[in-house]
N, C-alpha and C positions, 0 to 999 in steps of 0.2 A: 791824188786827193786823199785816197786811203792812207797813203804812207804819211802825209801831213797830220792826219788825225792820230795815227799810231805815235808819231813823235810827240804830238800834244799830250797823249795820255802818259807817255813815259816821262816827259818833263814835268807835267803837272803833278805826277806822283813824287818825283824827286824833289820838286820845290816844297811840297807838303811835308816830306821827311825832314828837309833842311830847315824850314822855317817854323814848323809847329810840331814836328815829331810824328806826323801821320798823315796819310793821304786824305782825300776828299770824297772818295767813291769814284766810280768809273766817269759818271758825267761831270762831276766837279773837276776831276783831274783833267778831263779833256778840255773843258772850257778854260781852265786856269792855264793849261799848257798851250792852247791856241792863241789865247790873247797874249800869253807870256812870249810866245814866238815872235808876234809883231813888235812887242816892246823890246825884246832882246835883239832883234835885227836893227831896230832904230838905234838903240844905244850903241851896239857894236859898230854900226856904220858912223855914228856920231865920234866915236873914239878911234876910228880907223882900224878896227880889227876885222880880220876876214875869218869866217868860219866855213870850212868846206867839208862836204860829205855829211854821212848820217851822224857821226860823233860830234862833229862841229855843230850840226842843227840842233842836237839835243842839248849841247852845252849852251848855246846861244839862247834857246827856248827856256831852259831852266833858269839861267841868269835872269832873263827877263820875267819869268813868272815869280821868282824870289823877290825882285824889285816890285812887282806888281802887288804881291802879298804884303810887302813891307809898307807900301804906300797905302793900301787899304786899311792896314792896321794902325797907321798913324791918323788918317783922315776920319776913320769911323770908330776909333778906340775899340777894336776887337781884340779880345784877349786871346792868346794862344791857347790851344786845348790843355796844355800842361798846367796853365795858371787859373783855369776857371774854377770858381767855386760853386758848389751845388747847393 
């Protein structure tokens, strides 16, 4: 269980870096990564891709988290941090 949360934090942080240029803080990274791991596992299974080991889990969860953030941005019109106007 603890390892699952560690992978969630790492993948959430990586997804934040990839999609918006920065992380979401510890709890935001964890939530994004854990939900992303379910999304990534589903999508990898759908595509017939197998991910083994810790690196495979991080890649799958990061992919899922990026897709999750992309979907959130499309449906809720959330601007990335780099494009926000103050």
